[in-house]
N, C-alpha and C positions, 0 to 999 in steps of 0.2 A: 478553595476547592470545595464543592458541595457533593454530597453523596445522596442519591435518590434510591429508596428501597422499592418503589413500585416497579413492577415488571412490565417492560415494553417489548415489542417485536424488533424494534431498532430505534435509533435516535430520532428519526423523523416522526415515528409514532409517539415517542415521548414528548417531542416539541409540540405536536398538534394536540394531543390529549391533555397535556398540562398547561397549554397556552404559554409555553416558554419560548418567547420570540426574541427577547432581549436578555441581558445578563441575568444570572451568572453565565459567563462566557464559555467555560468548559466545565463539565460535570462528569463524575464517575457514575455509571449506571450498570445494573445487571439487566441484560436483555435476553429474550428467548424468541428467536425467529420462528415462524410457523412450522418449519420442518425440523427444527432442533429438538433433541430429546431432553436437553437440560439447559439452564441459563448459563451465560458467561459474562464476565465483566469487560466493559469497554469504556473509553472516554468519549463523550459526546461533545461536539463542537457546535454550539448554538449560534448560528449565523443565518438569520431569516428562517431557515428550516434546520432540522437536525442532521448533521453529518456524523457518521460513525467512523471513529478512528480504526483503521485496519493495521497500520504500521507506523511506529514512531521511532525516530533515531535522534539522539542528542549526544553530541561529542562531549558535553560537559557533565553528563550523567555517568553512573557506574557502567563499566564495560560489559557488553553482552556479545557473546560469540554468535554470529549469524552464519557461520559455515557449519550448517546442521544437516542431518540426514533428511531424506524425503519424508519419513514418518514424523519427525519432529516438526517439519514445516506443515504437514497436514494438521497436527494437533495444536501447534502454536507454542510460543515460548517467550520468556522475558517478563518484565514487570510493568504494570500500569501505574502511572503514566510516564514511562521513561523509554528505554530501549526495548521494544516489544513488537511481536507479530502475532496477530490473533489466531492464525492457523487457516490453511486453505479450506478445511472443512467448514469452519465458521464463516469464512468469506462466501462460500457457496450457499450456506444457509441464508445469509443476508440477501444474496442475489435471487434466491428462490421465494422470497416473500411474495405472496400471491398478488396477481393483478397489477404488477408494477414493472418499470424499467429502472435501471440504476446507473447513475453517473459516477465517474471516477475523478477525484480531485487530488492533485499532487502539489504540495507546497515545498519549495526548496530554498534554503538559505546557505549562501557561501560564507558570509561573515555577518556582522550585525547590521550591515547596510545593504548589501546586495542580495536580493531575494526575488522570487517570482512564483506565480501560480499558473497551473495549466489544468485543463479539464478535457475529459472525453465524455461525450453525450451518451455513449453506449459502451458497456463493459460486461463481458461474459467470460466464464470459465467452464469449459466443456470437457467431458470425458474423464477417465480415471487418471490422466496425466495433467488435468487442469489446463488444457490448451486455452490460451488467451486470445480474445477477439475484442478489438477496440474500433471505435468509429467516432466521428464528430469532434475533431480536435479544436480546442479554443485556448488561446493564450489570454490569461485573465488579468494581467498587470501591465503597467506602462513599460516595464522592462520585458521585452518579448521572451517568453520561456518556450524555446523552440521544441519541435516534436522529435525527441530522441528515441521514441519507441516505434514510430511508423515512418521514419525518414529513410535515410540511406541503408540502414540495417533494419528492415521491416520485421517486427516481431509478431505480427498478426498470424494466428494459427500455430504459434510455437508452443511446445510442451514445457511445463515447469521442470527444470533440471536441478539436481543437487549432485554432490560428489559421488554418491552411491547409486544414483539413477540419472546418468548424464545422457540426454537424448541428442547430443550434438556430434556423435560419431567420433571420427579421428580428430576433430577440432578440440574436443575435451574442454569446452568452455567452462562448465561448472567446476571441473577438476582443477583447471589452471587458475581460475579467478577466485574460487571460493565463494560461498554464499549462494543460496538458492535463487534462481531467477529464470525468466523466459529468455533464452538465448537463441539467436539465429544460428543455423548450421553453416557457419562460414568462419573465416579466420578472425574477423573483427568481433564476432559474437554479439555485441550490442553497443549502442552509443549512449545508452542510459542504464546505469547500474546502481541500485539503491540498497543492496544487502551486503556490500563489501565491508572492509575495515574502515575505521575512522582515525587511525593513529599512525598510518604508514607501515604497519606490520605486515600487510598483505596488499591486495588490490583494493584501494580505497574507493568509496562511492564516487560516482561522477555522473555528469549530464553534459556530454561533449558539445551538443549543439547550442549551449548557452554559456557554460562555465569552463569549457575545454577540459583539461585534466585536473582542474582544481578540486580539492576535497571539499565535500559539503559538510557544513556544521550541523544543520538541522534538516530533518526530513519528516514530513507528515503525509501519509496516504489515507484518504478518507473516501467513504461511499455515501452518496445521498440517493435515497429512494424518491422517484418521481411518480406520483400517482396518476 
């Protein structure tokens, strides 16, 4: 693991300005997006261009509680580079880097063999409740990673819910399932859930359109800025 002291606006900026196109594979970097008032630490995934890690889950690392309040999800929590979410405010800062659009990459591992990647060409968070808008789904591996966010339970336009700010009415998705997430206002709530438990103590992470009800061992959610 390498640590870079130079301040970049995101991992894409770091990869371009430092000409880091090949290994080191993952690096810890302090970044300061154009709208952020102060820098924050992220892990960069250097793969052709710089991907900025937004959330990481690892069942083999120290436990981190993801059933947090709305304010905690805004500010971020956890440790880099293990079980961590950088915060909705910081995600929005990354999305607001000027003159760009941002793609979303999700990497899922069920065990040491079964894994898949999926991409959304467009990713936005709008309004005070961080309503999510996605478009341009692509399955990026030979094992099809199906679209559990925009499929039968379409999460486009849904607000981010937590146990203390649950926008799903009588369905109480965030309250019942634990973990902050974009839930549809129906009984199923979602077919993809990445902020649950990982040890069977509550509602574990799942991606139903690929892995069914199986618990996921590793999760990485990254953003890449497209100039």
